[in-house]
C-alpha positions as CSV (number, residue, x, y, z in Angstrom):
1,X,151.3,190.3,117.4
2,X,150.7,186.8,118.3
3,X,147.0,187.5,119.1
4,X,146.4,189.1,115.7
5,X,147.9,186.2,113.9
6,X,145.8,183.6,115.8
7,X,142.6,185.5,115.0
8,X,143.6,185.6,111.3
9,X,144.1,181.8,111.3
10,X,140.6,181.3,112.9
11,X,138.9,183.5,110.3
12,X,140.7,181.6,107.4
13,X,139.7,178.2,108.8
14,X,136.1,179.4,109.2
15,X,136.0,180.6,105.7
16,X,137.4,177.4,104.3
17,X,134.9,175.4,106.3
18,X,132.1,177.6,105.0
19,X,133.3,177.0,101.4
20,X,133.3,173.3,102.0
21,X,129.8,173.4,103.3
22,X,128.6,175.3,100.2
23,X,130.3,172.8,97.9
24,X,128.7,169.9,99.7
25,X,125.3,171.6,99.4
26,X,125.8,172.2,95.7
27,X,126.7,168.5,95.2
28,X,123.6,167.4,97.1
29,X,121.4,169.7,94.9
30,X,123.0,168.3,91.8
31,X,122.4,164.7,92.8
32,X,118.9,165.3,94.2
33,X,117.1,164.0,97.3
34,X,118.0,160.3,97.8
35,X,114.4,159.6,99.0
36,X,113.0,160.9,95.8
37,X,115.3,158.9,93.6
38,X,114.0,155.6,92.2
39,X,115.3,152.6,93.9
40,X,118.0,150.8,91.9
41,X,117.2,147.4,90.5
42,X,119.6,144.7,91.0
43,X,121.7,143.6,88.0
44,X,119.8,141.4,85.6
45,X,116.3,142.2,87.1
46,X,113.6,143.3,84.7
47,X,110.7,145.6,85.4
48,X,107.5,143.7,85.5
49,X,105.3,144.6,82.6
50,X,101.7,145.5,83.4
51,X,99.2,143.8,81.1
52,X,95.7,145.1,81.2
53,X,93.4,142.1,80.9
54,X,90.0,142.6,79.4
55,X,88.2,139.8,81.2
56,X,84.8,140.8,80.0
57,X,85.8,140.7,76.3
58,X,87.7,137.5,76.8
59,X,84.7,135.8,78.3
60,X,82.5,137.0,75.4
61,X,85.0,135.7,72.8
62,X,85.3,132.3,74.6
63,X,81.6,131.9,74.7
64,X,81.2,132.9,71.1
65,X,84.0,130.6,69.9
66,X,83.0,127.4,71.7
67,X,79.8,127.6,73.7
68,X,77.3,129.6,71.5
69,X,74.4,128.0,69.7
70,X,76.4,128.6,66.5
71,X,80.0,128.6,67.7
72,X,82.9,129.8,65.6
73,X,84.7,126.5,65.9
74,X,83.0,123.2,65.2
75,X,82.7,120.2,67.4
76,X,85.8,118.5,66.0
77,X,88.0,121.4,67.0
78,X,86.4,121.6,70.4
79,X,87.1,117.9,70.9
80,X,90.8,118.5,69.9
81,X,91.2,121.5,72.1
82,X,89.4,120.3,75.3
83,X,90.1,116.5,74.9
84,X,86.3,115.9,75.3
85,X,83.0,116.7,73.8
86,X,81.1,119.9,74.6
87,X,78.3,118.2,76.5
88,X,80.7,116.4,78.8
89,X,82.6,119.5,79.5
90,X,79.5,121.4,80.5
91,X,78.4,118.5,82.7
92,X,81.8,118.7,84.5
93,X,81.3,122.5,84.9
94,X,77.9,121.9,86.5
95,X,79.4,119.3,88.8
96,X,82.0,121.6,90.2
97,X,79.9,124.8,90.2
98,X,79.3,124.5,93.9
99,X,82.9,124.9,94.7
100,X,83.8,128.5,95.8
101,X,86.8,128.6,93.4
102,X,84.5,128.2,90.3
103,X,81.9,130.8,91.4
104,X,82.1,134.1,89.6
105,X,82.7,137.0,92.0
106,X,83.5,140.7,91.8
107,X,86.8,142.3,92.8
108,X,87.4,145.5,94.9
109,X,86.6,147.7,91.9
110,X,83.3,146.0,91.2
111,X,84.5,144.3,88.0
112,X,83.1,140.8,87.5
113,X,85.7,138.0,87.8
114,X,86.3,135.0,85.6
115,X,83.3,132.8,84.7
116,X,83.4,129.1,85.7
117,X,83.8,128.1,82.1
118,X,86.9,130.3,81.8
119,X,88.4,128.8,85.0
120,X,87.7,125.3,83.7
121,X,89.4,126.3,80.4
122,X,92.5,127.2,82.4
123,X,92.7,124.3,84.8
124,X,90.7,121.3,86.1
125,X,90.2,121.5,89.8
126,X,91.2,118.3,91.6
127,X,89.3,118.2,94.8
128,X,85.8,119.1,93.6
129,X,85.9,116.8,90.7
130,X,87.4,114.0,92.8
131,X,84.8,114.3,95.5
132,X,81.9,114.5,93.1
133,X,82.9,111.7,90.7
134,X,85.2,109.2,92.5
135,X,82.4,106.9,93.6
136,X,81.1,106.6,90.1
137,X,84.3,106.6,88.0
138,X,86.8,105.0,90.4
139,X,84.5,102.3,91.7
140,X,85.1,98.6,91.9
141,X,83.2,96.5,89.4
142,X,79.7,95.6,90.5
143,X,77.8,92.4,89.6
144,X,76.4,94.0,86.4
145,X,79.9,95.4,85.5
146,X,81.5,92.0,86.0
147,X,78.9,90.3,83.8
148,X,79.4,92.9,81.1
149,X,83.2,92.6,81.4
150,X,83.2,88.8,81.2
151,X,81.0,88.8,78.2
152,X,83.0,91.5,76.4
153,X,86.4,89.9,77.0
154,X,85.1,86.4,76.0
155,X,83.7,87.9,72.8
156,X,86.6,90.2,71.9
157,X,89.6,88.1,73.0
158,X,88.3,84.6,73.6
159,X,89.2,84.4,77.3
160,X,86.3,83.4,79.5
161,X,86.5,84.5,83.1
162,X,88.8,87.5,82.2
163,X,88.1,90.7,84.1
164,X,90.9,92.8,82.6
165,X,94.6,93.3,82.3
166,X,96.9,94.2,85.2
167,X,100.2,96.1,84.8
168,X,102.3,98.9,86.3
169,X,103.5,102.3,84.9
170,X,106.3,104.5,86.2
171,X,105.7,108.2,86.6
172,X,108.8,110.3,86.7
173,X,109.2,112.6,89.8
174,X,111.3,115.7,89.4
175,X,110.9,117.6,92.7
176,X,111.5,114.6,94.9
177,X,112.9,114.9,98.5
178,X,116.6,114.3,98.4
179,X,116.5,111.9,101.3
180,X,114.2,109.6,99.3
181,X,116.5,109.4,96.2
182,X,117.6,105.8,96.8
183,X,114.1,104.4,97.4
184,X,112.7,105.9,94.2
185,X,115.5,105.2,91.8
186,X,115.8,102.1,89.6
187,X,118.5,101.3,87.1
188,X,116.3,100.5,84.1
189,X,114.3,103.7,84.5
190,X,117.2,106.2,84.6
191,X,115.3,108.6,86.8
192,X,113.3,108.8,90.0
193,X,109.8,107.4,89.6
194,X,106.6,106.5,91.4
195,X,104.6,103.5,90.4
196,X,101.0,103.3,89.3
197,X,99.2,99.9,89.3
198,X,96.1,99.7,87.2
199,X,93.6,97.3,85.8
200,X,92.0,98.2,82.4
201,X,89.3,96.4,80.3
202,X,89.1,96.1,76.5
203,X,87.2,99.4,76.2
204,X,90.2,101.1,78.1
205,X,88.1,101.8,81.2
206,X,90.4,101.8,84.2
207,X,88.8,99.9,87.0
208,X,91.6,99.9,89.6
209,X,94.4,102.4,90.3
210,X,96.9,102.2,93.1
211,X,99.7,104.9,93.3
212,X,102.4,105.5,95.8
213,X,104.9,102.7,95.7
214,X,108.6,103.9,95.3
215,X,110.1,103.4,91.9
216,X,112.9,101.0,93.1
217,X,110.3,98.2,93.6
218,X,109.1,95.7,91.0
219,X,105.5,94.7,90.1
220,X,105.4,92.0,92.8
221,X,106.3,94.5,95.6
222,X,103.6,96.7,94.3
223,X,101.1,93.8,94.3
224,X,102.0,93.1,98.0
225,X,101.0,96.7,98.9
226,X,98.1,97.0,96.6
227,X,94.4,97.0,97.5
228,X,93.3,94.9,94.4
229,X,92.3,91.8,96.3
230,X,91.1,93.3,99.6
231,X,87.4,92.7,98.9
232,X,88.1,89.2,97.8
233,X,90.1,88.3,100.9
234,X,87.4,89.8,103.1
235,X,84.7,87.8,101.4
236,X,83.0,90.8,99.9
237,X,84.0,90.3,96.3
238,X,81.7,89.4,93.4
239,X,81.3,85.6,92.9
240,X,82.1,84.6,89.3
241,X,81.5,81.3,87.6
242,X,82.7,80.3,84.1
243,X,83.5,77.2,82.1
244,X,86.7,76.5,80.2
245,X,87.3,73.3,78.3
246,X,84.3,71.6,80.2
247,X,85.8,72.6,83.5
248,X,84.1,75.1,85.9
249,X,86.0,77.8,87.8
250,X,84.9,80.2,90.4
251,X,87.8,82.7,90.4
252,X,88.1,85.5,87.9
253,X,91.6,86.3,86.6
254,X,93.6,89.1,85.0
255,X,96.1,88.9,82.1
256,X,99.6,89.8,83.3
257,X,103.2,89.6,82.1
258,X,105.7,87.0,83.3
259,X,106.8,88.6,86.5
260,X,103.6,87.9,88.4
261,X,103.4,84.7,90.5
262,X,101.7,81.5,89.4
263,X,98.3,82.2,91.0
264,X,94.9,81.2,89.5
265,X,94.0,84.9,89.5
266,X,96.7,85.7,87.0
267,X,97.1,84.2,83.5
268,X,100.5,84.6,81.9
269,X,101.9,83.6,78.5
270,X,104.6,80.9,78.4
271,X,108.1,82.1,78.0
272,X,109.4,79.9,75.3
273,X,106.6,77.6,74.0
274,X,107.6,74.8,71.6
275,X,104.2,73.2,70.8
276,X,101.7,74.9,68.4
277,X,99.1,75.3,71.2
278,X,101.5,77.1,73.4
279,X,102.6,79.4,70.6
280,X,99.0,80.2,69.7
281,X,98.1,80.8,73.3
282,X,101.1,83.1,73.8
283,X,100.2,85.2,70.7
284,X,96.6,85.7,71.8
285,X,97.4,86.3,75.4
286,X,99.9,89.0,74.5
287,X,97.5,90.5,72.0
288,X,94.8,90.8,74.6
289,X,97.2,92.1,77.2
290,X,97.8,95.2,75.1
291,X,94.6,96.6,76.5
292,X,96.4,97.9,79.6
293,X,99.3,99.3,77.5
294,X,96.8,101.1,75.3
295,X,95.1,102.5,78.4
296,X,98.4,103.9,79.7
297,X,99.2,105.4,76.3
298,X,95.8,107.1,75.9
299,X,96.0,108.4,79.5
300,X,99.4,110.0,79.0
301,X,98.6,111.3,75.5
302,X,95.5,112.9,76.7
303,X,96.9,114.5,79.9
304,X,100.4,115.8,79.5
305,X,100.8,116.4,83.3
306,X,101.1,112.6,83.8
307,X,103.3,112.1,80.8
308,X,106.2,114.2,81.8
309,X,108.1,114.4,85.1
310,X,105.9,115.5,88.0
311,X,106.9,118.9,89.5
312,X,104.8,118.5,92.6
313,X,106.4,118.2,96.0
314,X,104.2,115.7,97.9
315,X,102.9,112.2,97.0
316,X,99.4,113.2,98.2
317,X,99.2,115.9,95.5
318,X,100.5,113.5,92.9
319,X,97.9,111.0,93.8
320,X,95.1,113.6,93.5
321,X,96.4,114.6,90.1
322,X,96.6,111.0,88.8
323,X,93.2,110.0,90.1
324,X,91.6,113.1,88.7
325,X,93.1,112.3,85.3
326,X,91.8,108.8,85.5
327,X,88.4,110.0,86.4
328,X,88.4,112.4,83.4
329,X,89.7,109.5,81.3
330,X,86.8,107.2,82.3
331,X,84.3,110.0,81.8
332,X,85.5,110.4,78.2
333,X,85.5,106.6,77.7
334,X,81.9,106.5,79.0
335,X,80.9,109.4,76.8
336,X,82.5,108.3,73.6
337,X,83.5,104.6,73.9
338,X,81.5,102.1,71.9
339,X,81.3,99.6,74.8
340,X,81.4,102.0,77.7
341,X,78.2,103.8,76.6
342,X,76.2,100.7,77.6
343,X,76.8,99.7,81.3
344,X,74.3,96.9,81.3
345,X,74.0,93.2,80.2
346,X,73.6,92.7,76.5
347,X,71.2,89.9,75.8
348,X,72.6,89.3,72.4
349,X,76.1,88.4,73.7
350,X,76.3,84.8,74.6
351,X,78.8,84.0,77.4
352,X,79.7,81.0,79.4
353,X,80.6,83.2,82.4
354,X,78.2,84.5,85.1
355,X,78.5,86.9,88.0
356,X,76.2,87.0,91.0
357,X,75.6,89.6,93.7
358,X,78.6,90.3,96.0
359,X,78.4,89.4,99.7
360,X,77.3,92.4,101.8
361,X,77.8,92.6,105.5
362,X,80.5,92.2,108.1
363,X,83.8,90.6,107.0
364,X,84.1,86.9,107.8
365,X,86.5,85.5,110.3
366,X,90.2,85.2,110.1
367,X,90.3,81.5,109.2
368,X,88.0,82.0,106.2
369,X,90.3,84.9,105.0
370,X,93.3,82.6,105.3
371,X,91.5,79.9,103.3
372,X,90.6,82.4,100.6
373,X,94.2,83.6,100.4
374,X,95.4,80.0,100.1
375,X,93.0,79.3,97.2
376,X,94.0,82.5,95.5
377,X,97.7,81.3,95.6
378,X,97.0,77.7,94.5
379,X,99.7,77.0,91.9
380,X,98.1,73.7,90.9
381,X,94.8,75.4,90.0
382,X,96.8,78.0,88.1
383,X,98.4,75.2,86.0
384,X,95.0,73.6,85.3
385,X,93.5,76.9,84.3
386,X,96.4,77.6,81.9
387,X,96.1,74.2,80.2
388,X,92.3,74.5,79.9
389,X,92.7,78.0,78.4
390,X,95.2,76.7,75.9
391,X,92.7,74.0,74.7
392,X,90.0,76.6,74.6
393,X,92.0,79.0,72.5
394,X,93.0,76.2,70.2
395,X,89.4,75.2,69.8
396,X,88.1,78.7,69.0
397,X,91.0,79.3,66.7
398,X,90.1,76.3,64.7
399,X,86.5,77.3,64.3
400,X,87.0,81.0,63.5
401,X,89.5,83.6,62.3
402,X,91.8,84.4,65.3
403,X,94.5,86.8,66.2
404,X,97.0,84.0,65.7
405,X,95.9,83.4,62.1
406,X,96.2,87.1,61.4
407,X,99.6,87.2,63.0
408,X,100.9,84.2,61.0
409,X,99.5,85.6,57.7
410,X,101.2,89.0,58.3
411,X,104.5,87.3,59.3
412,X,104.5,85.1,56.2
413,X,103.8,88.1,54.0
414,X,106.7,90.0,55.6
415,X,109.0,87.0,54.9
416,X,107.9,86.7,51.3
417,X,108.3,90.5,50.8
418,X,111.9,90.4,52.3
419,X,112.8,87.4,50.0
420,X,111.6,89.2,46.9
């Protein structure tokens, strides 16, 4: 009896197990094979859309719109779209054509890739353009350049011996290293910045650029690290001679704001002048010093990458971007500027300044370098130069219409308008 009951229990359990196996198999069939099911996407993820790009047709349209003999868009629209004229754009394309990135290649399917013009339309390559144009468009002024700059600034602004305007610009840095936050933060800026020191002439050509000083420094700290006077201290600069108020000087100068030291290489405007000569000199100096502010404004308006905060991670990449934008800026100034199109002495422009050939050869000894540095920091010579320039500005203002007269007339008209 007991043996029959135990065999019955075993058969019942085997039948229940068989039913469970059949139910499990049925459930698996209903769900399907897990390996054949599509993989679940995480919540919030979107499927990447496939866009079929017709590169061949796009290249044909780009050529027909801008680079054909009879393009769809005129030169004015091309200038607005590409920030430069068509001839200059094609010259840049030819300059970087040797770079492998800009060479047209075929993909694995045998389809031709993007043309060099299409790649230049999307981005400007930094390294090929910098290597091919830095020596020409980021050079120090030569003897002929100095002669042209001295004559231009004396004619336009009335300052003999002026080579340009010196100032600094802060470039915001977004993706900065966290450990560097204190060094690149300054209270008046409100964000982390890196400083660009530049010298610009009246035609907005940028002759000197130095980038890399942390934003917590001021203009004097930037000057101490700058390379602006390296050639001068080594005796390899361009000798300059000019006459101001019947006095001869052999040191060129830059117009600056009030933070710079009292050196004869800097000419600043007086803080609170009380005499008419000082007021007139202050107005004309500040009017001429707007050249560097205009250059910064044009540079940032033309290239948005240096206007907004930089998203780059390294200072080296930021320097390459900034210098490339300056090279393109100088190219456009040379191609379109009224003064920059002629890089030679103009015989019709009379000037009391002269520049001779620079010294070429090995740098002089240490004592001579110290003596040149002492003469460059001579505060007494700075005071004499400032007084002579005041007399010179007063004299030319009395003999011709000056910026001061225009300023006084406009101010008086504003006062009369407000009274009425």
